[in-house]
N, CA, C and O atoms as a DFTB+ gen file, in Angstrom:
340 C
 N C O
     1  1     136.117     163.666      62.769
     2  2     136.571     164.119      61.475
     3  2     137.218     162.949      60.754
     4  3     138.094     162.283      61.307
     5  1     136.801     162.700      59.547
     6  2     137.375     161.626      58.753
     7  2     138.474     162.170      57.860
     8  3     138.341     163.234      57.256
     9  1     139.538     161.434      57.790
    10  2     140.650     161.812      56.922
    11  2     140.452     161.123      55.584
    12  3     140.305     159.901      55.548
    13  1     140.444     161.857      54.493
    14  2     140.209     161.227      53.188
    15  2     141.400     160.360      52.778
    16  3     142.545     160.633      53.137
    17  1     141.103     159.329      52.031
    18  2     142.149     158.441      51.541
    19  2     142.858     159.088      50.358
    20  3     142.222     159.684      49.488
    21  1     144.164     158.966      50.334
    22  2     144.936     159.494      49.216
    23  2     145.014     158.500      48.067
    24  3     145.409     158.851      46.955
    25  1     144.634     157.258      48.341
    26  2     144.693     156.212      47.311
    27  2     143.363     156.149      46.566
    28  3     142.306     155.962      47.169
    29  1     143.432     156.306      45.269
    30  2     142.237     156.181      44.438
    31  2     142.471     155.036      43.458
    32  3     143.332     155.119      42.582
    33  1     141.713     153.994      43.615
    34  2     141.868     152.824      42.770
    35  2     140.861     152.873      41.631
    36  3     139.697     153.221      41.830
    37  1     141.314     152.524      40.450
    38  2     140.400     152.458      39.318
    39  2     139.779     151.072      39.200
    40  3     138.872     150.866      38.394
    41  1     140.257     150.128      39.992
    42  2     139.721     148.772      39.965
    43  2     138.372     148.725      40.662
    44  3     138.105     149.464      41.610
    45  1     137.527     147.822      40.155
    46  2     136.247     147.590      40.830
    47  2     136.493     146.755      42.070
    48  3     137.422     145.950      42.123
    49  1     135.661     146.955      43.048
    50  2     135.756     146.147      44.259
    51  2     135.353     144.718      43.923
    52  3     134.406     144.497      43.168
    53  1     136.053     143.771      44.469
    54  2     135.749     142.365      44.234
    55  2     135.562     141.667      45.569
    56  3     136.104     142.084      46.592
    57  1     134.783     140.598      45.536
    58  2     134.557     139.854      46.766
    59  2     135.810     139.077      47.131
    60  3     136.612     138.717      46.269
    61  1     135.962     138.829      48.409
    62  2     137.081     138.034      48.892
    63  2     136.770     136.563      48.694
    64  3     135.629     136.136      48.875
    65  1     137.760     135.799      48.330
    66  2     137.588     134.363      48.146
    67  2     137.536     133.686      49.517
    68  3     138.477     133.772      50.306
    69  1     136.419     133.013      49.780
    70  2     136.254     132.329      51.060
    71  2     137.194     131.120      51.130
    72  3     137.740     130.818      52.191
    73  1     137.381     130.431      50.002
    74  2     138.288     129.276      49.980
    75  2     139.733     129.707      50.233
    76  3     140.473     129.035      50.950
    77  1     140.122     130.822      49.642
    78  2     141.492     131.325      49.865
    79  2     141.669     131.755      51.319
    80  3     142.721     131.526      51.914
    81  1     140.644     132.374      51.884
    82  2     140.704     132.772      53.287
    83  2     140.849     131.549      54.183
    84  3     141.595     131.578      55.161
    85  1     140.132     130.469      53.849
    86  2     140.235     129.243      54.644
    87  2     141.634     128.646      54.547
    88  3     142.192     128.205      55.552
    89  1     142.201     128.630      53.351
    90  2     143.536     128.061      53.174
    91  2     144.591     128.875      53.915
    92  3     145.447     128.319      54.603
    93  1     144.524     130.181      53.769
    94  2     145.508     131.029      54.453
    95  2     145.331     130.971      55.964
    96  3     146.314     130.977      56.705
    97  1     144.091     130.914      56.423
    98  2     143.831     130.782      57.853
    99  2     144.363     129.468      58.400
   100  3     144.895     129.423      59.510
   101  1     144.223     128.398      57.626
   102  2     144.744     127.098      58.060
   103  2     146.264     127.111      58.159
   104  3     146.835     126.521      59.077
   105  1     146.915     127.776      57.223
   106  2     148.383     127.869      57.265
   107  2     148.824     128.678      58.490
   108  3     149.750     128.284      59.200
   109  1     148.162     129.799      58.729
   110  2     148.503     130.613      59.896
   111  2     148.250     129.835      61.187
   112  3     149.061     129.872      62.112
   113  1     147.126     129.136      61.240
   114  2     146.802     128.337      62.417
   115  2     147.782     127.203      62.638
   116  3     148.156     126.916      63.775
   117  1     148.202     126.555      61.561
   118  2     149.181     125.476      61.691
   119  2     150.511     126.018      62.218
   120  3     151.157     125.384      63.053
   121  1     150.914     127.182      61.732
   122  2     152.159     127.792      62.242
   123  2     152.029     128.133      63.725
   124  3     152.952     127.902      64.505
   125  1     150.872     128.687      64.108
   126  2     150.653     129.010      65.520
   127  2     150.636     127.750      66.368
   128  3     151.211     127.723      67.457
   129  1     149.975     126.699      65.873
   130  2     149.931     125.438      66.602
   131  2     151.295     124.792      66.728
   132  3     151.629     124.240      67.776
   133  1     152.090     124.856      65.661
   134  2     153.457     124.321      65.714
   135  2     154.287     125.065      66.746
   136  3     155.018     124.456      67.526
   137  1     154.171     126.365      66.744
   138  2     154.944     127.154      67.704
   139  2     154.544     126.811      69.137
   140  3     155.397     126.668      70.012
   141  1     153.234     126.682      69.368
   142  2     152.779     126.385      70.724
   143  2     153.138     124.962      71.139
   144  3     153.564     124.736      72.271
   145  1     152.968     124.002      70.229
   146  2     153.201     122.598      70.570
   147  2     154.686     122.254      70.649
   148  3     155.090     121.401      71.439
   149  1     155.491     122.919      69.832
   150  2     156.904     122.551      69.770
   151  2     157.842     123.663      70.209
   152  3     159.062     123.499      70.172
   153  1     157.284     124.786      70.621
   154  2     158.095     125.935      70.992
   155  2     158.817     125.740      72.317
   156  3     158.685     124.697      72.959
   157  1     159.577     126.745      72.718
   158  2     160.406     126.615      73.916
   159  2     159.613     126.521      75.223
   160  3     160.148     126.035      76.220
   161  1     158.371     126.965      75.247
   162  2     157.604     126.956      76.492
   163  2     156.492     125.912      76.498
   164  3     155.575     125.991      77.315
   165  1     156.565     124.944      75.603
   166  2     155.483     123.967      75.525
   167  2     155.542     122.985      76.696
   168  3     156.606     122.688      77.238
   169  1     154.376     122.501      77.057
   170  2     154.288     121.490      78.106
   171  2     154.602     120.127      77.493
   172  3     154.221     119.859      76.353
   173  1     155.279     119.280      78.225
   174  2     155.577     117.969      77.664
   175  2     154.288     117.180      77.419
   176  3     153.369     117.202      78.238
   177  1     154.239     116.501      76.308
   178  2     153.055     115.728      75.965
   179  2     153.391     114.718      74.893
   180  3     154.523     114.652      74.412
   181  1     152.410     113.941      74.530
   182  2     152.625     112.931      73.497
   183  2     152.547     113.576      72.120
   184  3     152.095     114.711      71.969
   185  1     152.996     112.830      71.128
   186  2     152.925     113.330      69.760
   187  2     151.478     113.489      69.315
   188  3     151.157     114.400      68.552
   189  1     150.612     112.612      69.786
   190  2     149.196     112.707      69.416
   191  2     148.566     113.980      69.965
   192  3     147.775     114.625      69.277
   193  1     148.903     114.344      71.186
   194  2     148.334     115.570      71.752
   195  2     148.902     116.801      71.043
   196  3     148.193     117.788      70.847
   197  1     150.176     116.744      70.661
   198  2     150.763     117.855      69.906
   199  2     150.104     117.987      68.540
   200  3     149.817     119.097      68.091
   201  1     149.862     116.853      67.876
   202  2     149.225     116.875      66.563
   203  2     147.789     117.396      66.673
   204  3     147.337     118.178      65.836
   205  1     147.089     116.958      67.704
   206  2     145.721     117.441      67.908
   207  2     145.699     118.951      68.142
   208  3     144.794     119.642      67.675
   209  1     146.680     119.452      68.854
   210  2     146.760     120.887      69.112
   211  2     147.033     121.664      67.817
   212  3     146.454     122.727      67.594
   213  1     147.902     121.136      66.980
   214  2     148.218     121.790      65.704
   215  2     146.999     121.788      64.783
   216  3     146.669     122.808      64.178
   217  1     146.337     120.645      64.683
   218  2     145.153     120.541      63.824
   219  2     144.028     121.427      64.355
   220  3     143.335     122.080      63.574
   221  1     143.846     121.456      65.644
   222  2     142.814     122.306      66.225
   223  2     143.059     123.781      65.953
   224  3     142.127     124.520      65.636
   225  1     144.298     124.208      66.074
   226  2     144.624     125.609      65.798
   227  2     144.406     125.926      64.319
   228  3     143.888     126.991      63.984
   229  1     144.799     125.007      63.434
   230  2     144.617     125.229      61.996
   231  2     143.133     125.337      61.652
   232  3     142.739     126.223      60.894
   233  1     142.316     124.454      62.196
   234  2     140.878     124.505      61.923
   235  2     140.238     125.759      62.515
   236  3     139.366     126.370      61.896
   237  1     140.669     126.135      63.703
   238  2     140.124     127.335      64.333
   239  2     140.429     128.598      63.547
   240  3     139.547     129.429      63.332
   241  1     141.675     128.743      63.120
   242  2     142.048     129.925      62.343
   243  2     141.371     129.912      60.980
   244  3     140.967     130.964      60.485
   245  1     141.241     128.732      60.362
   246  2     140.561     128.644      59.068
   247  2     139.108     129.082      59.205
   248  3     138.606     129.836      58.371
   249  1     138.434     128.619      60.242
   250  2     137.039     129.002      60.465
   251  2     136.918     130.507      60.730
   252  3     136.007     131.160      60.219
   253  1     137.822     131.042      61.514
   254  2     137.813     132.471      61.802
   255  2     137.970     133.290      60.517
   256  3     137.262     134.278      60.319
   257  1     138.885     132.885      59.659
   258  2     139.112     133.616      58.408
   259  2     137.940     133.472      57.438
   260  3     137.611     134.420      56.725
   261  1     137.312     132.305      57.404
   262  2     136.147     132.103      56.550
   263  2     135.007     133.006      56.998
   264  3     134.354     133.640      56.169
   265  1     134.764     133.067      58.293
   266  2     133.687     133.917      58.809
   267  2     133.984     135.385      58.507
   268  3     133.084     136.133      58.125
   269  1     135.232     135.799      58.676
   270  2     135.589     137.198      58.405
   271  2     135.405     137.534      56.924
   272  3     134.887     138.603      56.601
   273  1     135.816     136.649      56.023
   274  2     135.670     136.904      54.591
   275  2     134.204     136.920      54.184
   276  3     133.791     137.780      53.405
   277  1     133.420     135.994      54.691
   278  2     132.002     135.953      54.351
   279  2     131.268     137.184      54.891
   280  3     130.406     137.743      54.213
   281  1     131.606     137.596      56.098
   282  2     130.993     138.786      56.676
   283  2     131.364     140.035      55.892
   284  3     130.519     140.897      55.653
   285  1     132.609     140.132      55.496
   286  2     133.056     141.274      54.697
   287  2     132.311     141.313      53.364
   288  3     131.880     142.379      52.922
   289  1     132.157     140.146      52.720
   290  2     131.437     140.095      51.448
   291  2     129.972     140.502      51.627
   292  3     129.430     141.238      50.802
   293  1     129.338     140.035      52.685
   294  2     127.938     140.369      52.925
   295  2     127.763     141.868      53.192
   296  3     126.829     142.487      52.683
   297  1     128.652     142.438      53.978
   298  2     128.568     143.872      54.274
   299  2     128.827     144.687      53.013
   300  3     128.147     145.684      52.770
   301  1     129.803     144.272      52.208
   302  2     130.107     145.003      50.976
   303  2     128.933     144.941      50.007
   304  3     128.608     145.938      49.362
   305  1     128.294     143.775      49.898
   306  2     127.120     143.670      49.012
   307  2     125.999     144.580      49.496
   308  3     125.293     145.193      48.696
   309  1     125.848     144.658      50.780
   310  2     124.764     145.469      51.357
   311  2     124.989     146.955      51.108
   312  3     124.050     147.674      50.767
   313  1     126.235     147.426      51.275
   314  2     126.486     148.855      51.178
   315  2     126.921     149.315      49.789
   316  3     126.656     150.455      49.408
   317  1     127.578     148.456      49.037
   318  2     128.022     148.851      47.706
   319  2     126.909     148.613      46.692
   320  3     126.711     149.421      45.784
   321  1     126.189     147.518      46.841
   322  2     125.049     147.290      45.974
   323  2     125.310     146.233      44.929
   324  3     126.217     145.412      45.061
   325  1     124.507     146.265      43.899
   326  2     124.529     145.221      42.862
   327  2     125.774     145.255      41.992
   328  3     126.162     144.217      41.455
   329  1     126.412     146.401      41.832
   330  2     127.603     146.455      40.979
   331  2     128.800     145.742      41.592
   332  3     129.804     145.508      40.919
   333  1     128.691     145.399      42.864
   334  2     129.758     144.691      43.554
   335  2     129.710     143.214      43.165
   336  3     128.651     142.589      43.209
   337  1     130.853     142.666      42.787
   338  2     130.891     141.252      42.403
   339  2     132.014     140.563      43.071
   340  3     132.210     139.364      42.871
């Protein structure tokens, strides 16, 4: 049984910005990498290895968010149709 949504929006559906998703994903990834590299339970290492870990996490999260936004846009175009922009 599906529960109907109580929210009715008069706005048209819009596609998600892939560039914005990449930027926000990179910020989230950088925060996660900073926490892991510099947090209380981090393994001792060089600054270069810590920087590589932060950059790797930022790139990974950015890629994940880009794929999610692009997939969402493709699915929305498929099911909503041509009026979707």
